[in-house]
TORKOL-4160 file (C-alpha; in steps of 0.2 Angstrom, whole numbers, padded with zeros to 4 digits, m for minus):
293
<pt num="1" X="m0041" Y="0126" Z="0040"/>
<pt num="2" X="m0041" Y="0104" Z="0044"/>
<pt num="3" X="m0054" Y="0094" Z="0031"/>
<pt num="4" X="m0065" Y="0086" Z="0039"/>
<pt num="5" X="m0065" Y="0068" Z="0030"/>
<pt num="6" X="m0081" Y="0055" Z="0033"/>
<pt num="7" X="m0074" Y="0037" Z="0031"/>
<pt num="8" X="m0070" Y="0030" Z="0016"/>
<pt num="9" X="m0077" Y="0013" Z="0012"/>
<pt num="10" X="m0066" Y="0004" Z="0002"/>
<pt num="11" X="m0071" Y="m0006" Z="m0015"/>
<pt num="12" X="m0071" Y="m0026" Z="m0007"/>
<pt num="13" X="m0058" Y="m0029" Z="m0020"/>
<pt num="14" X="m0042" Y="m0024" Z="m0021"/>
<pt num="15" X="m0030" Y="m0028" Z="m0035"/>
<pt num="16" X="m0009" Y="m0028" Z="m0029"/>
<pt num="17" X="0008" Y="m0025" Z="m0039"/>
<pt num="18" X="0018" Y="m0040" Z="m0030"/>
<pt num="19" X="0016" Y="m0049" Z="m0046"/>
<pt num="20" X="0025" Y="m0035" Z="m0056"/>
<pt num="21" X="0040" Y="m0033" Z="m0048"/>
<pt num="22" X="0044" Y="m0051" Z="m0046"/>
<pt num="23" X="0040" Y="m0052" Z="m0028"/>
<pt num="24" X="0036" Y="m0069" Z="m0021"/>
<pt num="25" X="0034" Y="m0074" Z="0000"/>
<pt num="26" X="0037" Y="m0092" Z="m0003"/>
<pt num="27" X="0048" Y="m0095" Z="m0021"/>
<pt num="28" X="0061" Y="m0086" Z="m0030"/>
<pt num="29" X="0057" Y="m0095" Z="m0046"/>
<pt num="30" X="0042" Y="m0089" Z="m0049"/>
<pt num="31" X="0047" Y="m0071" Z="m0042"/>
<pt num="32" X="0061" Y="m0075" Z="m0056"/>
<pt num="33" X="0047" Y="m0076" Z="m0071"/>
<pt num="34" X="0037" Y="m0065" Z="m0063"/>
<pt num="35" X="0051" Y="m0051" Z="m0064"/>
<pt num="36" X="0057" Y="m0056" Z="m0083"/>
<pt num="37" X="0035" Y="m0055" Z="m0088"/>
<pt num="38" X="0033" Y="m0042" Z="m0085"/>
<pt num="39" X="0051" Y="m0032" Z="m0088"/>
<pt num="40" X="0041" Y="m0021" Z="m0101"/>
<pt num="41" X="0027" Y="m0009" Z="m0096"/>
<pt num="42" X="0017" Y="m0011" Z="m0111"/>
<pt num="43" X="0013" Y="m0032" Z="m0101"/>
<pt num="44" X="0011" Y="m0024" Z="m0084"/>
<pt num="45" X="m0003" Y="m0014" Z="m0094"/>
<pt num="46" X="m0011" Y="m0024" Z="m0103"/>
<pt num="47" X="m0014" Y="m0037" Z="m0085"/>
<pt num="48" X="m0022" Y="m0020" Z="m0079"/>
<pt num="49" X="m0031" Y="m0016" Z="m0090"/>
<pt num="50" X="m0038" Y="m0035" Z="m0090"/>
<pt num="51" X="m0040" Y="m0029" Z="m0070"/>
<pt num="52" X="m0049" Y="m0013" Z="m0074"/>
<pt num="53" X="m0060" Y="m0021" Z="m0086"/>
<pt num="54" X="m0069" Y="m0035" Z="m0075"/>
<pt num="55" X="m0072" Y="m0025" Z="m0063"/>
<pt num="56" X="m0057" Y="m0021" Z="m0053"/>
<pt num="57" X="m0056" Y="m0002" Z="m0050"/>
<pt num="58" X="m0042" Y="0001" Z="m0034"/>
<pt num="59" X="m0022" Y="m0003" Z="m0040"/>
<pt num="60" X="m0013" Y="m0003" Z="m0022"/>
<pt num="61" X="0003" Y="m0002" Z="m0027"/>
<pt num="62" X="0021" Y="0005" Z="m0020"/>
<pt num="63" X="0029" Y="0017" Z="m0030"/>
<pt num="64" X="0044" Y="0007" Z="m0035"/>
<pt num="65" X="0049" Y="0018" Z="m0051"/>
<pt num="66" X="0041" Y="0009" Z="m0063"/>
<pt num="67" X="0025" Y="0015" Z="m0056"/>
<pt num="68" X="0027" Y="0031" Z="m0062"/>
<pt num="69" X="0026" Y="0024" Z="m0081"/>
<pt num="70" X="0011" Y="0019" Z="m0079"/>
<pt num="71" X="0005" Y="0033" Z="m0070"/>
<pt num="72" X="0010" Y="0043" Z="m0086"/>
<pt num="73" X="m0001" Y="0033" Z="m0095"/>
<pt num="74" X="m0017" Y="0032" Z="m0087"/>
<pt num="75" X="m0013" Y="0053" Z="m0089"/>
<pt num="76" X="m0012" Y="0050" Z="m0107"/>
<pt num="77" X="m0028" Y="0039" Z="m0106"/>
<pt num="78" X="m0039" Y="0049" Z="m0096"/>
<pt num="79" X="m0055" Y="0045" Z="m0102"/>
<pt num="80" X="m0054" Y="0025" Z="m0102"/>
<pt num="81" X="m0048" Y="0028" Z="m0083"/>
<pt num="82" X="m0064" Y="0037" Z="m0077"/>
<pt num="83" X="m0066" Y="0025" Z="m0063"/>
<pt num="84" X="m0050" Y="0022" Z="m0059"/>
<pt num="85" X="m0040" Y="0025" Z="m0043"/>
<pt num="86" X="m0022" Y="0019" Z="m0035"/>
<pt num="87" X="m0017" Y="0016" Z="m0016"/>
<pt num="88" X="0000" Y="0023" Z="m0016"/>
<pt num="89" X="0010" Y="0013" Z="m0002"/>
<pt num="90" X="0025" Y="0022" Z="0001"/>
<pt num="91" X="0040" Y="0022" Z="0005"/>
<pt num="92" X="0049" Y="0010" Z="m0009"/>
<pt num="93" X="0064" Y="0006" Z="0002"/>
<pt num="94" X="0076" Y="m0003" Z="m0008"/>
<pt num="95" X="0073" Y="0011" Z="m0020"/>
<pt num="96" X="0081" Y="0022" Z="m0006"/>
<pt num="97" X="0094" Y="0008" Z="m0002"/>
<pt num="98" X="0100" Y="0008" Z="m0019"/>
<pt num="99" X="0100" Y="0025" Z="m0021"/>
<pt num="100" X="0109" Y="0029" Z="m0007"/>
<pt num="101" X="0121" Y="0013" Z="m0014"/>
<pt num="102" X="0126" Y="0020" Z="m0029"/>
<pt num="103" X="0126" Y="0040" Z="m0027"/>
<pt num="104" X="0128" Y="0042" Z="m0008"/>
<pt num="105" X="0118" Y="0051" Z="0005"/>
<pt num="106" X="0120" Y="0070" Z="m0003"/>
<pt num="107" X="0116" Y="0059" Z="m0019"/>
<pt num="108" X="0103" Y="0052" Z="m0019"/>
<pt num="109" X="0095" Y="0069" Z="m0009"/>
<pt num="110" X="0097" Y="0078" Z="m0024"/>
<pt num="111" X="0090" Y="0063" Z="m0034"/>
<pt num="112" X="0072" Y="0065" Z="m0025"/>
<pt num="113" X="0069" Y="0077" Z="m0021"/>
<pt num="114" X="0063" Y="0092" Z="m0033"/>
<pt num="115" X="0071" Y="0102" Z="m0046"/>
<pt num="116" X="0075" Y="0123" Z="m0043"/>
<pt num="117" X="0069" Y="0122" Z="m0025"/>
<pt num="118" X="0080" Y="0127" Z="m0013"/>
<pt num="119" X="0069" Y="0130" Z="0001"/>
<pt num="120" X="0064" Y="0111" Z="m0002"/>
<pt num="121" X="0083" Y="0109" Z="0000"/>
<pt num="122" X="0084" Y="0121" Z="0016"/>
<pt num="123" X="0069" Y="0113" Z="0023"/>
<pt num="124" X="0077" Y="0095" Z="0021"/>
<pt num="125" X="0094" Y="0100" Z="0030"/>
<pt num="126" X="0087" Y="0108" Z="0043"/>
<pt num="127" X="0076" Y="0094" Z="0047"/>
<pt num="128" X="0088" Y="0081" Z="0044"/>
<pt num="129" X="0100" Y="0095" Z="0056"/>
<pt num="130" X="0086" Y="0095" Z="0070"/>
<pt num="131" X="0081" Y="0077" Z="0068"/>
<pt num="132" X="0064" Y="0083" Z="0067"/>
<pt num="133" X="0053" Y="0067" Z="0057"/>
<pt num="134" X="0039" Y="0074" Z="0055"/>
<pt num="135" X="0045" Y="0086" Z="0044"/>
<pt num="136" X="0056" Y="0074" Z="0033"/>
<pt num="137" X="0040" Y="0062" Z="0032"/>
<pt num="138" X="0030" Y="0078" Z="0024"/>
<pt num="139" X="0044" Y="0079" Z="0012"/>
<pt num="140" X="0045" Y="0062" Z="0007"/>
<pt num="141" X="0026" Y="0061" Z="0004"/>
<pt num="142" X="0027" Y="0075" Z="m0007"/>
<pt num="143" X="0040" Y="0066" Z="m0017"/>
<pt num="144" X="0034" Y="0050" Z="m0020"/>
<pt num="145" X="0017" Y="0057" Z="m0023"/>
<pt num="146" X="0022" Y="0066" Z="m0037"/>
<pt num="147" X="0018" Y="0053" Z="m0052"/>
<pt num="148" X="0001" Y="0051" Z="m0045"/>
<pt num="149" X="0000" Y="0071" Z="m0049"/>
<pt num="150" X="m0021" Y="0070" Z="m0060"/>
<pt num="151" X="m0023" Y="0053" Z="m0054"/>
<pt num="152" X="m0037" Y="0048" Z="m0040"/>
<pt num="153" X="m0027" Y="0043" Z="m0024"/>
<pt num="154" X="m0042" Y="0041" Z="m0010"/>
<pt num="155" X="m0029" Y="0032" Z="0002"/>
<pt num="156" X="m0012" Y="0036" Z="0004"/>
<pt num="157" X="m0003" Y="0022" Z="0013"/>
<pt num="158" X="0012" Y="0018" Z="0024"/>
<pt num="159" X="0023" Y="0002" Z="0022"/>
<pt num="160" X="0024" Y="m0011" Z="0037"/>
<pt num="161" X="0044" Y="m0009" Z="0038"/>
<pt num="162" X="0042" Y="0010" Z="0041"/>
<pt num="163" X="0023" Y="0005" Z="0052"/>
<pt num="164" X="0032" Y="m0008" Z="0061"/>
<pt num="165" X="0046" Y="0000" Z="0067"/>
<pt num="166" X="0037" Y="0015" Z="0073"/>
<pt num="167" X="0027" Y="0003" Z="0079"/>
<pt num="168" X="0043" Y="m0006" Z="0088"/>
<pt num="169" X="0053" Y="0012" Z="0094"/>
<pt num="170" X="0033" Y="0018" Z="0098"/>
<pt num="171" X="0034" Y="0036" Z="0091"/>
<pt num="172" X="0017" Y="0036" Z="0088"/>
<pt num="173" X="0015" Y="0053" Z="0086"/>
<pt num="174" X="0023" Y="0051" Z="0068"/>
<pt num="175" X="0006" Y="0042" Z="0063"/>
<pt num="176" X="m0008" Y="0055" Z="0067"/>
<pt num="177" X="0005" Y="0066" Z="0056"/>
<pt num="178" X="0006" Y="0055" Z="0043"/>
<pt num="179" X="m0014" Y="0055" Z="0043"/>
<pt num="180" X="m0018" Y="0074" Z="0047"/>
<pt num="181" X="m0004" Y="0078" Z="0032"/>
<pt num="182" X="m0013" Y="0065" Z="0019"/>
<pt num="183" X="m0031" Y="0071" Z="0023"/>
<pt num="184" X="m0021" Y="0092" Z="0023"/>
<pt num="185" X="m0015" Y="0090" Z="0005"/>
<pt num="186" X="m0020" Y="0075" Z="m0005"/>
<pt num="187" X="m0039" Y="0074" Z="0004"/>
<pt num="188" X="m0034" Y="0059" Z="0006"/>
<pt num="189" X="m0035" Y="0046" Z="0023"/>
<pt num="190" X="m0022" Y="0040" Z="0028"/>
<pt num="191" X="m0016" Y="0018" Z="0026"/>
<pt num="192" X="m0007" Y="0009" Z="0036"/>
<pt num="193" X="0003" Y="m0009" Z="0032"/>
<pt num="194" X="0006" Y="m0021" Z="0046"/>
<pt num="195" X="0012" Y="m0037" Z="0051"/>
<pt num="196" X="0010" Y="m0033" Z="0071"/>
<pt num="197" X="m0012" Y="m0029" Z="0070"/>
<pt num="198" X="m0017" Y="m0030" Z="0087"/>
<pt num="199" X="m0001" Y="m0018" Z="0091"/>
<pt num="200" X="m0009" Y="m0007" Z="0078"/>
<pt num="201" X="m0024" Y="m0004" Z="0082"/>
<pt num="202" X="m0018" Y="m0002" Z="0100"/>
<pt num="203" X="m0008" Y="0012" Z="0092"/>
<pt num="204" X="m0018" Y="0019" Z="0083"/>
<pt num="205" X="m0031" Y="0021" Z="0098"/>
<pt num="206" X="m0022" Y="0030" Z="0108"/>
<pt num="207" X="m0014" Y="0044" Z="0096"/>
<pt num="208" X="m0034" Y="0046" Z="0092"/>
<pt num="209" X="m0035" Y="0038" Z="0076"/>
<pt num="210" X="m0052" Y="0032" Z="0077"/>
<pt num="211" X="m0056" Y="0018" Z="0064"/>
<pt num="212" X="m0042" Y="0018" Z="0053"/>
<pt num="213" X="m0035" Y="0008" Z="0038"/>
<pt num="214" X="m0028" Y="m0006" Z="0041"/>
<pt num="215" X="m0021" Y="m0019" Z="0027"/>
<pt num="216" X="m0013" Y="m0034" Z="0038"/>
<pt num="217" X="m0010" Y="m0050" Z="0032"/>
<pt num="218" X="m0024" Y="m0063" Z="0037"/>
<pt num="219" X="m0027" Y="m0080" Z="0032"/>
<pt num="220" X="m0029" Y="m0098" Z="0038"/>
<pt num="221" X="m0015" Y="m0106" Z="0043"/>
<pt num="222" X="m0009" Y="m0089" Z="0053"/>
<pt num="223" X="0005" Y="m0084" Z="0042"/>
<pt num="224" X="0014" Y="m0066" Z="0045"/>
<pt num="225" X="0001" Y="m0063" Z="0061"/>
<pt num="226" X="0012" Y="m0059" Z="0074"/>
<pt num="227" X="m0002" Y="m0063" Z="0089"/>
<pt num="228" X="m0008" Y="m0077" Z="0079"/>
<pt num="229" X="m0024" Y="m0079" Z="0070"/>
<pt num="230" X="m0033" Y="m0081" Z="0084"/>
<pt num="231" X="m0033" Y="m0066" Z="0093"/>
<pt num="232" X="m0035" Y="m0056" Z="0075"/>
<pt num="233" X="m0052" Y="m0067" Z="0071"/>
<pt num="234" X="m0055" Y="m0056" Z="0090"/>
<pt num="235" X="m0048" Y="m0042" Z="0086"/>
<pt num="236" X="m0059" Y="m0040" Z="0069"/>
<pt num="237" X="m0077" Y="m0044" Z="0077"/>
<pt num="238" X="m0075" Y="m0028" Z="0086"/>
<pt num="239" X="m0072" Y="m0019" Z="0072"/>
<pt num="240" X="m0061" Y="m0006" Z="0075"/>
<pt num="241" X="m0054" Y="m0002" Z="0060"/>
<pt num="242" X="m0057" Y="m0004" Z="0041"/>
<pt num="243" X="m0046" Y="m0020" Z="0039"/>
<pt num="244" X="m0037" Y="m0024" Z="0021"/>
<pt num="245" X="m0036" Y="m0041" Z="0023"/>
<pt num="246" X="m0018" Y="m0045" Z="0012"/>
<pt num="247" X="m0006" Y="m0061" Z="0010"/>
<pt num="248" X="m0023" Y="m0074" Z="0012"/>
<pt num="249" X="m0016" Y="m0084" Z="0001"/>
<pt num="250" X="m0002" Y="m0088" Z="0012"/>
<pt num="251" X="0012" Y="m0085" Z="m0005"/>
<pt num="252" X="0003" Y="m0100" Z="m0012"/>
<pt num="253" X="0003" Y="m0112" Z="0003"/>
<pt num="254" X="m0015" Y="m0109" Z="0004"/>
<pt num="255" X="m0029" Y="m0120" Z="m0010"/>
<pt num="256" X="m0037" Y="m0103" Z="m0016"/>
<pt num="257" X="m0055" Y="m0106" Z="m0015"/>
<pt num="258" X="m0052" Y="m0113" Z="0003"/>
<pt num="259" X="m0040" Y="m0097" Z="0009"/>
<pt num="260" X="m0052" Y="m0085" Z="m0002"/>
<pt num="261" X="m0068" Y="m0095" Z="0010"/>
<pt num="262" X="m0059" Y="m0092" Z="0025"/>
<pt num="263" X="m0054" Y="m0075" Z="0023"/>
<pt num="264" X="m0075" Y="m0071" Z="0017"/>
<pt num="265" X="m0083" Y="m0080" Z="0033"/>
<pt num="266" X="m0069" Y="m0067" Z="0043"/>
<pt num="267" X="m0082" Y="m0054" Z="0051"/>
<pt num="268" X="m0073" Y="m0037" Z="0049"/>
<pt num="269" X="m0064" Y="m0040" Z="0034"/>
<pt num="270" X="m0065" Y="m0024" Z="0022"/>
<pt num="271" X="m0057" Y="m0026" Z="0007"/>
<pt num="272" X="m0045" Y="m0041" Z="0001"/>
<pt num="273" X="m0030" Y="m0038" Z="m0010"/>
<pt num="274" X="m0022" Y="m0049" Z="m0022"/>
<pt num="275" X="m0010" Y="m0049" Z="m0034"/>
<pt num="276" X="m0010" Y="m0061" Z="m0050"/>
<pt num="277" X="m0002" Y="m0058" Z="m0068"/>
<pt num="278" X="m0014" Y="m0069" Z="m0079"/>
<pt num="279" X="m0029" Y="m0064" Z="m0085"/>
<pt num="280" X="m0038" Y="m0084" Z="m0079"/>
<pt num="281" X="m0029" Y="m0082" Z="m0060"/>
<pt num="282" X="m0038" Y="m0063" Z="m0060"/>
<pt num="283" X="m0054" Y="m0069" Z="m0065"/>
<pt num="284" X="m0055" Y="m0083" Z="m0055"/>
<pt num="285" X="m0049" Y="m0075" Z="m0038"/>
<pt num="286" X="m0062" Y="m0059" Z="m0041"/>
<pt num="287" X="m0077" Y="m0074" Z="m0044"/>
<pt num="288" X="m0072" Y="m0084" Z="m0029"/>
<pt num="289" X="m0073" Y="m0066" Z="m0016"/>
<pt num="290" X="m0088" Y="m0062" Z="m0025"/>
<pt num="291" X="m0097" Y="m0078" Z="m0025"/>
<pt num="292" X="m0091" Y="m0082" Z="m0005"/>
<pt num="293" X="m0093" Y="m0065" Z="0002"/>
């Protein structure tokens, strides 16, 4: 039986993971420095603990291989992380690309399939032969979600690399199938990351997904905002979705106070996602958002 689910109210501030894995949209030098800084999981956990202790209880992250170690730490210390929740974002494309390069297609398939599950292997092979993308999606979600076992994951996101590809191909039914699968299997709402809010809103409406959770670039200079800032502002006023604003600093191109003031004053932005590697910057950004909201 299909589960009925009320629309979830998300926290105003979400903490992201780009800084942990050397991702910086403006500076390769900063990306390298951050990659070195967080070479150890202990350093990642130290920053997450600081963010959690000052009230940032939602961690939005990719399904990077190293997240598995973070999840294991959380499970082993469940008492400490009673209010902690993760929003997984999948798939982490680099993980699959690297596996295919190193192991070949069949080797990559074996790596990501659960061991001793020939029925799953058969399902995957049949799905591949029939080009049954829905069945392959279900397998992929299950593979990715194994690392989050025992951890609260109320929203599961489809990464923009897939969301925007499906948009371009007009495969709107895939969005509906993803939404239904994560609800039925994981008691979670689907979220969608995109660089094209206008097109995604239209596509999700057409396939019957009402008031969806959408994470998209929103910033004062229109960085990675397909269609332009003005169009985004008009859409936000209509409040057709629960929108999470990401890349609010435009990769560091906008001063924090100016960037956050702009986003906080927009109608229709429910949550703000940011990442930072140093406690002082985490606290400053949190305080700015709370003060200006």
